[in-house]
C-alpha positions in Angstrom: 5.9 34.3 1.9 6.7 34.3 5.5 9.7 32.7 7.0 8.8 28.9 6.9 8.9 28.5 10.7 6.3 31.1 11.2 4.2 30.4 8.1 1.0 28.4 9.1 0.8 27.1 5.5 4.3 25.5 5.8 3.2 23.7 8.9 -0.1 22.7 7.3 2.0 21.2 4.4 4.2 19.3 6.8 1.2 17.9 8.6 -0.5 17.0 5.2 2.8 15.2 4.3 2.7 13.3 7.6 -0.9 12.3 7.0 -0.1 11.2 3.4 2.9 9.2 4.7 0.5 7.2 6.9 -1.5 6.1 3.8 1.8 5.2 1.9 2.9 3.2 4.9 -0.3 1.1 4.9 -0.1 0.7 1.1 3.5 -0.6 1.4 2.6 -2.9 4.4 0.8 -5.5 2.4 3.5 -5.7 -0.3 6.3 -5.9 2.3 4.6 -8.8 4.2 4.2 -10.7 0.9 7.7 -10.3 -0.2 9.1 -10.9 3.4 7.3 -14.3 3.6 6.9 -15.5 0.0 9.8 -13.7 -1.6 7.7 -12.5 -4.5 6.9 -8.9 -5.6 3.4 -8.2 -6.7 3.8 -5.7 -9.4 0.0 -5.8 -9.7 -0.6 -4.8 -6.1 -2.0 -1.4 -6.8 -4.4 -2.8 -9.3 -5.9 -5.0 -6.5 -6.4 -1.7 -4.6 -8.2 -0.3 -7.6 -10.6 -3.3 -7.7 -11.3 -2.8 -4.1 -12.1 0.9 -4.6 -14.6 -0.1 -7.5 -16.1 -2.7 -5.2 -16.7 -0.1 -2.4 -18.0 2.5 -5.0 -20.6 0.3 -6.7 -21.9 -1.3 -3.4 -22.2 2.2 -1.8 -23.4 4.2 -4.7 -25.4 1.8 -6.9 -26.8 -0.7 -4.5 -27.2 1.5 -1.3 -25.0 -0.6 1.0 -24.0 1.3 4.0 -20.4 2.6 3.6 -18.8 0.6 6.6 -20.4 -2.6 5.2 -19.3 -1.7 1.6 -15.7 -1.1 2.9 -15.8 -4.5 4.7 -16.9 -6.2 1.6 -14.1 -4.4 -0.3 -11.6 -5.8 2.1 -12.9 -9.3 1.9 -13.1 -9.2 -1.9 -9.4 -8.0 -2.3 -8.3 -10.6 0.3 -9.9 -13.3 -1.8 -8.3 -11.8 -5.0 -4.9 -12.0 -3.2 -5.4 -15.6 -2.3 -6.5 -16.5 -5.8 -3.7 -14.6 -7.3 -1.2 -16.7 -5.2 -3.0 -20.0 -5.8 -3.5 -19.7 -9.6 -0.7 -17.4 -10.7 2.1 -17.3 -8.2 2.2 -20.8 -6.9 3.0 -22.6 -10.2 5.9 -20.3 -10.8 7.1 -19.9 -7.2 10.4 -21.8 -7.7 11.2 -20.2 -11.1 13.5 -17.2 -11.7 12.4 -13.9 -10.1 12.2 -12.3 -13.5 9.5 -14.8 -14.5 7.5 -13.8 -11.4 7.9 -10.1 -12.2 6.8 -10.6 -15.8 3.8 -12.7 -14.8 2.6 -10.2 -12.1 3.2 -7.4 -14.6 1.0 -9.2 -17.1 -1.7 -9.6 -14.4 -1.3 -5.7 -13.9 -2.1 -5.0 -17.6 -4.9 -7.6 -17.7 -6.6 -5.9 -14.6 -6.2 -2.5 -16.1 -7.7 -3.6 -19.4 -10.4 -5.5 -17.6 -11.3 -2.4 -15.6 -11.3 -0.2 -18.6 -13.7 -2.4 -20.6 -15.9 -3.2 -17.6 -16.1 0.3 -16.0 -14.9 2.7 -18.8 -12.4 5.4 -18.3 -14.9 7.6 -16.5 -13.7 9.2 -13.2 -16.0 8.3 -10.3 -16.1 9.8 -6.9 -17.8 8.4 -3.7 -19.0 11.8 -2.8 -18.3 11.5 0.9 -16.8 14.4 2.8 -16.1 14.8 6.5 -15.0 18.4 6.4 -11.9 19.8 7.9 -10.5 20.4 11.4 -9.4 24.0 12.1 -6.3 24.4 14.3 -5.3 28.0 14.4 -4.7 29.2 10.8 -4.4 25.6 9.6 -7.1 23.4 8.1 -6.6 19.6 8.2 -8.9 17.5 6.1 -10.8 15.1 8.4 -10.5 12.2 5.8 -6.8 12.4 5.7 -6.6 12.5 9.5 -9.0 9.4 9.6 -6.9 7.7 7.0 -3.7 8.3 9.0 -5.2 7.0 12.2 -6.5 3.9 10.5 -3.0 3.4 9.1 -1.4 3.4 12.4 -4.0 1.1 13.9 -3.5 -1.3 11.0 0.3 -1.2 11.5 0.0 -1.8 15.2 -2.6 -4.6 14.7 -0.4 -6.4 12.2 2.5 -6.2 14.5 0.5 -7.7 17.4 -0.8 -10.3 15.0 2.6 -11.4 14.0 4.0 -11.3 17.5 1.1 -12.6 19.6 -0.6 -15.3 17.6 0.3 -18.8 16.6 -0.4 -18.1 12.9 1.6 -14.9 13.1 4.5 -16.7 14.7 4.4 -19.3 12.0 4.4 -16.5 9.3 7.5 -14.9 10.9 9.2 -18.2 11.3 8.8 -19.4 7.7 9.9 -16.0 6.5 13.2 -16.6 8.4 13.9 -20.3 7.4 11.7 -21.8 4.7 13.6 -25.1 4.7 13.4 -26.0 8.4 9.8 -25.1 9.0 8.3 -28.0 7.0 10.4 -30.4 9.2 8.5 -28.8 12.2 5.1 -29.7 10.7 4.3 -26.2 9.2 3.0 -26.3 5.7 4.7 -23.5 3.7 1.8 -23.7 1.1 -0.9 -22.9 3.6 1.2 -20.1 5.2 1.8 -18.6 1.8 -1.9 -18.7 1.0 -2.8 -17.0 4.2 -0.1 -14.4 3.8 -1.4 -13.6 0.3 -4.9 -13.3 1.7 -3.5 -11.0 4.4 -1.6 -8.9 2.0 -4.8 -8.6 -0.1 -6.7 -7.7 2.9 -4.2 -4.9 3.6 -4.5 -3.7 0.0 -8.4 -3.7 0.4 -8.0 -1.6 3.7 -5.9 0.8 1.5 -8.7 0.9 -0.9 -11.0 2.0 1.8 -8.8 5.0 2.6 -8.0 5.9 -1.0 -11.7 5.8 -2.0 -12.3 8.7 0.4 -9.6 10.7 -0.9 -9.3 10.3 -4.7 -11.3 9.7 -7.8 -11.7 6.1 -9.0 -10.5 5.1 -12.5 -8.8 2.2 -14.1 -5.4 4.0 -14.1 -5.4 4.8 -10.4 -2.9 2.0 -9.8 -0.4 3.9 -11.9 -0.6 6.7 -9.4 0.2 4.6 -6.3 1.9 1.5 -7.6 5.3 2.9 -8.5 5.6 5.0 -5.4 4.5 2.0 -3.2 7.1 -0.1 -4.8 9.8 2.4 -4.3 8.8 2.9 -0.6 9.3 -0.8 -0.1 12.6 -0.9 -1.9 14.0 2.1 0.0 12.8 0.7 3.3 14.3 -2.6 2.5 12.1 -5.1 0.7 10.3 -7.2 3.3 11.2 -4.8 6.2 8.0 -3.3 7.4 9.6 -0.9 9.8 11.9 0.3 7.0 9.0 0.7 4.7 7.1 2.7 7.4 10.1 5.1 7.7 10.5 5.4 3.9 6.9 6.2 3.4 7.0 9.3 5.6 10.2 10.4 3.9 8.7 10.1 0.5 5.5 11.8 1.7 7.3 14.9 3.1 9.5 15.3 -0.1 6.3 15.3 -2.1 4.4 17.7 0.2 7.2 20.2 0.7 7.9 20.1 -3.1 4.3 21.2 -3.7 4.8 23.9 -1.1 7.8 25.5 -2.6 7.0 24.8 -6.2 4.5 22.4 -7.7 3.4 19.0 -6.6 5.1 17.5 -9.7 8.5 18.8 -8.5 7.8 17.0 -5.2 7.5 13.7 -6.9 10.7 14.6 -9.0 12.7 15.3 -5.9 11.4 12.2 -4.2 12.3 10.0 -7.1 15.7 11.7 -7.4 16.3 11.0 -3.7 15.4 7.3 -4.3 17.9 6.9 -7.1 20.6 8.4 -4.9 19.7 6.2 -1.9 20.1 3.2 -4.3 23.6 4.1 -4.9 24.4 4.8 -1.3 22.4 1.9 0.3 21.0 -0.4 -2.3 19.7 -2.8 0.3 17.4 0.0 1.6 17.3 1.9 4.9 16.8 -1.2 7.2 17.5 -3.9 4.6 20.1 -6.6 5.2 23.3 -6.7 3.1 23.2 -10.5 2.8 
């Protein structure tokens, strides 16, 4: 193997890690905004992504819906699922102990997995859409991963502009900073929580649009991305979107370079080990608050 700095496969791996980091950043974005505003962690977040992937697959493959419309429908379906999850499951236990919230959303996780297994079987399905690769010197970059990375960045910037420049976004930021004062100013926390849950679900649906282009669809796909998405959020500082963005790229590069030097499984082992060490050094996360 050539010296890494002159090895095109090394740089191709670095770029692949960068592109994967963009996808992880998008997946963590919805979970972070939900925790930052509502102070609840959806353990079942990745299962909503799984249902979005199935929605897109069946609309496109079985009913012939054009892919862009199928993806838009997938986003809307998961946004509605996010709002329904909050209204029917989270809202009644919102003021209970955090462990109750974790257990309930964990129960939803297993329910959705079981439902998907019974409804769709354990068969692996693939959308069958490929956009080829872009050749840059001796490197080949899959167009789908590049597209996913670009969409992730646009989503991050779009969410930032929404939170900074719109009245509703300002209300969401304000209520996340002081839940007690905002009702005195005429802002209904319940409505903001519902909108935030729909927004988080919509981001999960957008994540489904990207993942359905890159991976096979099956009921356990949530187990592939759920744990690492949660760890990205924790390492970045739960509720801190910028911290989650940084942590996503750190995790992705560990995984990619681990696969380059050994096997991809070792990349995950190293990433998880780094996470454990970071929790000892900085338990509040990279940009999390100590308070």
